[in-house]
N, C-alpha and C positions, 0 to 999 in steps of 0.2 A: 421591764421591758425597754427595748432599745429606744434611744432617743431619736427623734427626727432630726436629719441633717439640716444645716442652714440653707437658705434660699440661695440659688445660683443663678447667674444671669445666663450662663451657657450651659445648661444640664448636660451630664454625660450621657453616652450611649447605654445600651443595656449593661447590666452588671456583668463583668467578664466571668463571674463564677456561675451565672444562671445557665441552665440547660441550652445547648446550641440546637438549631434546626437538625431535625433528624435523630436526635439523641433522647427525645422525650418519649417516654412509654405511655401510652393511652391508659394502662391500668393505674398508674401514679396519679394522673390527672382525674379519672373517673372515680377512684377510691376516695380522693380528697373531696370531689363534688358530692359524693354520697353523704358526707357530713351536713352539708347544706340541705339535702333532701330529708334527712332525719329531723332537722329542725322544723320544717314546715309540716312534716307529718306528726309533730309533737312526740317523737320517739327519743329515747335516750341515745346519746352519741354513740356511733358505731353499729347501730341496728342493721343497716344495709351491709356492712362488712361482716358482722356475724351471720346474717342471712346467707351470705356468699359462702362463708366456711361450711355451713350446714348444707346448703344446695350442692356444693362441689363434692362433699362426701357422699351424697346420695348419687350424684351422677357417676362417680367412680365406682360405687357399689353396684350400680346396674350395668357397668361396662361401657358408658358412652364413649365413643372415639374422640381423639383430640379435637377435631373440628367442632363438635358438638359441644364438647366441654367448654371450649371458648366462647361459643355463642351463650352457653348457659352462665357463664363467669359474668359477661356483660349484661345479660337480661337481669340477673339479680341485683347488680350494682346499680342499674338505671331503672329499676322496677317502679320507683316513685318519681320519675322524671316529670310526670304530668300532674303531680299532687297539688301544686300551687293554683291550678286552674279552677278548682272547685271550692277554694278556701272562702272567697266572699259569698258564694251561694250558700255555704254551710252556715256562715254567720247570719245571713239573712233569714234562713229557715228556723234556726234554733236560738238566735239572739245571744249565744255565748262564746266563748273562746273556741275558735275553730281548731286550734292545735290540740286542746284538751278533748275536744269531740273526737277528733281523728284518733287519738291516743286510746281513748276508751273503746271507741268503735272496733279497734283491732282485736278487742278481747271478746267480742260478742260473736256468737254463732247466728249469723243472720237468718238461717233457715229455722230458728227457733222463735215462735210467736211471743212467747213468755219472755225471752231474753230481749227481743226488739221492743216489746211494750215497755219493759223495765228501763231500757236504754232512753226511749223517747221521754218518759216520765222524769227521768233523772236530769236530762239535758235541755228539754225545752224551756225557754224563758226564764233563766236563772235571774233571780232578783227582781222579777216583774210581778206586777199585781196578779192575783189569782185569775181574774177574768182574761187578762192577756195571755197568761200561761195556757189557760183553757183553749183559747182560740188558736194558739200555735199547735197545741197537741192535736186538736181536732182537724186542724189543717193537714198536718203531717199524717194523721190517721188516714184522712180521705185520699190523699194523693201519694201515699208512701210509696207504692210500687213504681209509679212513673217517676217520682222524685229520685228514688234510689237509682234507677236506670240512667236518668239524666246526669247524675253526679259521678256515677261510674263511667259512663260513656265520655264525658267531658275529660276526665282524668286519663283514661286509657288512650283515647285518640291523641291527645297532646302529648302523652309519653312516648307513643310510637312515633309521632312526628319528630319529636326532639331526638330520638335515637337515629332516625334516618338523616336528620340534619347533621348529626355528629359523624355520619358516615357508616353506620352499621347496616348490616343486611336485613333483609325482611324476616330472617328467622328470629333475630333479636326483637326486632320492632313488633313482630306478631306475638312473641312471648309476653312483651310489656302490655300489648293491647288485650291480651287474654288473661291477665293476671287474676281478675276476679271471677273467672268461670269455675264451676264446680263440677266434680266427677258425675254427679247424677243430674246434671243439666239445669239446676236451679240457681246457677250463678248469672253474672252479668258481664258484659252488656249484650251478648248474642245468644246466651242460653246453650252454649256448646256442651255436648256430653261425651264422656269417656274419652276415647283415643282421638277424637276429633279436637280436643284441646291440645295445643302445642306442648310438647314435652318440657320445654323451658318454663312455660306458665304454670304447669302442674307442680313442678319442683320448686319454683320461686314461691308460690302460694304457701306450700307446705313449710317451706324453710322459714318464711315470714312468721306464720303462726308458731312454729317451733321456737324461734327466738323470742317472740313477745312473751310467751309463757314461761320460758326459761329465765328471762330477765325477772319476772314477777315471783316465781316460785321454784326455780331451779330445774334440774334434769327430770325429777320425778313429775312435776306438774306439766312439763313440756311433753313428756311421752303420753302422760294421761289424756291431754287435750287433743293431741294428734290423733291417737287410737280412736276417741270418741267420735272424730269426724271422718273416720275411714268408710269409704263407699258413698258417703254423702258429698263432703268436700274433696276428700283425696282419694287418689288412685290407691287401692289396696296393695299393689306391688310396690309402689313407692313408700308406703307407710312400713312395710316389711324392710325395705332397704334402709330406711331411716333407723328403724329399731335396731337393726343389725349394726349400722354405723355407731349408733348411740351406746352400743354395749361396750364399746372401746372408751375408757376414760379420757383418752387423748383429746377427743372432739370436745368434751366439756371443759378440759384444761385450756384448749385453745380459745374457746369462746370467753373465758374468764381471764385471759391474758391481757396485760397492758400493752402488749405488742400485736394486737390484732391486726392493725394495718400492714405490718410486715409480713404477717402470716398469710393475708389475702394476696399480697404482692407475690409471695412465693408460690401460690397456687395457679398463677396464670400460666397456661399451657405453653411451655417454652417454644414448641413448634409453631405456635400461633401468636407470638408476641406482636403486638400492633405499635409501631412507632408513629409519631406524628410530626409533621413539619410546621412551619410558620403560618401557611396557608390554612392548614387544618385546625391550628390553634385559634385562628381568627374566627373561623367557622364555629367552633365550640364556644368561644367567648360570647359571640352574637347569640347562640342558642341559649347559654346560661342567662343572658340578659333577658331573653323572652320569658324564661321560667320565673325570673324575678318580677317582672312587670306584669305577669299573668295573675300575680296574686290578688291585685285589687283593680277594679276598672278605673280607678282615679290615677293609677300609675301606668296605664297602658301606654307604650311607646316612649316612657320617661327616660329609660336608660340610653336607648338609642338617640334620642334628641340631645341629651346632655353629651353624649360621645361626639355627636356632630358639632356642638358649640365648642367643645373642648378642642377638637381638631382644628377648627377655624382660628381660635385664639392661639393655640400653639403654633400654627403656620405664621401668623402675624407676629409672634414673638421670635421667630427665626429657628424653631426647632427643626431639625433635620427630619427625613422621612422615617428612619428607624425609631428616633424618639417619639415622633408623633403617633406611630403604630403601637409602641408600648404604652404610651399614655392613654391612647384611646381604649385599650383593654381595661385599663384601670377605671376609666369613666364608665365603660359598659357594666362593670361589676361593683360600683361603689355602693350600691344599695342592696348587695346580695344578702347582708344581714338582716334585711326586712323579712326574709324568710322565716326568722324566728320571733316575729312580732305578730301577735294576734289580730286578725281582721276586725275584731271588736274595737280595736283601738285605732287601727289604720284607717278604717272607714267610718269611724265615729262622726256623725254630723255636728255634734256639739263640742264644747270645751272639753279638753281633757283634765282628768285629775291629776295631782301631783305624782301619785303612783304610775299612772298611764304615762306621763311624760318620761318618768324614769325608764319604763319599758321601751318607748320610743327611741330614746337616746341610746339605748343599749345596741341598737342596731349598727352604729358606727364601729363599735368594738368588734361585734360579730363579723362585719364585713372584713375588717383587717385579719381577724382569726381564720376565717374561710379561705381568703385569698392566700395567706400564708401557707396554707397546707398544700396548695397547688405548686409543685416545684418549678413549673414553667412561668409562673406568675408571682412568685413569692417576693420579688424584688419591687413589686408595685404595691404590696400590701399595705405598708405604712402610709404611702402617698393617698391611696384611695380611702382608707379607713379614716383619714384625717379631715375629711371634707366638710365637716361641721365645726372645725376649729375657727377662731376668729382672731384678727390681729390684735385685739385689746385682751386676749386670754380669757374671754368669757364664753368660749365654746367648749366643745366635748369631742372625744371622750377624755383627753389628757389635759385641757385648759392651757395648751401651750399658746405662745404668743410671738408676735414679731418675727424676727429672722428665724425662728425655730421652725416656722411653717414654710415648707418647700414651695418654690414657684409652681411646680406641678400640681401640688395640692390647691394652691390659690386659684389655678385655672379651673380646676373641677368644681371647687366652690362657687365661683362666679357662674359657671354654666349651670350648676345645680339649682342656685338660688333663682336665676332667671327662668328657668322651666317651672319651678315650683310656683312662682308668681303668675306665669302665663297659662298654666295648666288648670284644667277643671279640677276643683277639690270638693270634698263632701260637704264642707261648710260655706263654700262660695263658688261662683262661676269662674272662668278664666278672666284674668286681668289684661286690659290692653297693654301693648308693648311699650308705648311711651309712659304710661303709668308706672309699669314694672321698672322701667330704667330710672325714672324719676325717684322712686323709692330706694333703688340700689345706689343712686348717687349720694343719697343721704348717709349711706353706710361706708362710703369711700374712706380708707384709712383707719376706720374703726373696727369694722367687721370684715370688709373685703378689700383686695388689692385694687388700688385706683388704676394702674396701667392695665391689669387684666380686664378691668371693666371697660376701659377705653378701647381696647382691642375687640371686645365682644360688641360694643356700640359701632365701631367702624365696620366691622364685618356685617352687621345688620344693615347699616346705611348703605353699604356697597353690594349687598345681596351676596356676599361670600356665604352667608348663612340665609336660607330662604325664611323671612320673617312669618310667612303664613304657617310653617311647620310648627311653630311654637304654640299655635292655637287652634290646630286641626286635630280633632280627637274622634 
């Protein structure tokens, strides 16, 4: 991997090779974001992209016009935009790894009592004593319908709102909102039936199931599972269209290709290519930060607070407006890798095991990897992903030290540590600001940059940063 550049007193403006305003395609950005959504859903990388390939094949098979194909394209890529919002609740209910629970639930026919009972018995209270497991199972059994609706509603509403925040129309938003509706009216959250379900939602759900079972057992299993749910989950006409599209070996070849991302990019209807400018990129970055922070109640608002502190420190360090805007985006996304960490670890009230610490530390590398996939933000990936590095070399993910840690990263690190100390956590309450600063002063020159800490402290004193925002949750 590339080495981080040395710290610079006067950091450069945006990378001259980075995409310029108006030259960034929404499809590139959303396609890259879909990898982060796959992480929090516990799906293999590329699930949303492969689902898009399947869905667009169905859309073309039934003759959707270009405008509707464009809406379908983004509905499928963003179908899981709200998935982080129910992660904590799933962990509370089942007491296990929310990502594994989500992964396995996508294989279950929720209209089958037998499959649902087997799912609950398998996933409720792993590792707990028999009495605790039984209590969980009974609780889920008594409140199952209401709980399922609650979880789906939370996910669907959040996903639809994120799509609107990104600037998509109501067709895309309603498609995401109705993803879990079933053809026979036994889906959620609204129990829509038949043609009342948006066509985008109908195709997205079928495509999702088709990819999940194709990943498990290839084309044959995918076709079997989809056909078995015809008339219950799926619109029979869409199943016919999928079966016809699946008869062409090219679809399965594309799904197994290492170039899936490029194939999906090529599928974007040329007449409806969406370009984004700097303002739209800011809006999307803010929306992504909300997706990240929604994963745990203990991180609510964290990314935006860190970005606020970063901006204040950068201003005091003399960064120009362009560089501050660039760095703030990195701060908003510095923890996006936490979408790949189980809430059983993130929200654990007690001490973490060595294995759990390894999993937590992995989020920094994942943040770098996800951000690097986004063309418009790739030049901030190394900076944001290094926010847990220390001056003494005892940080992670690379263990770099001293001048190898860029000034921009040092700023994010100071802001991140300050918010982590002053925010509520599962193992303690929020720490008073003066105590947090006292702890951070002991880390000067060892873990964190003294000048960046000084800039933060002065900003707090002069109220360039509102000190109450650090402890308001």
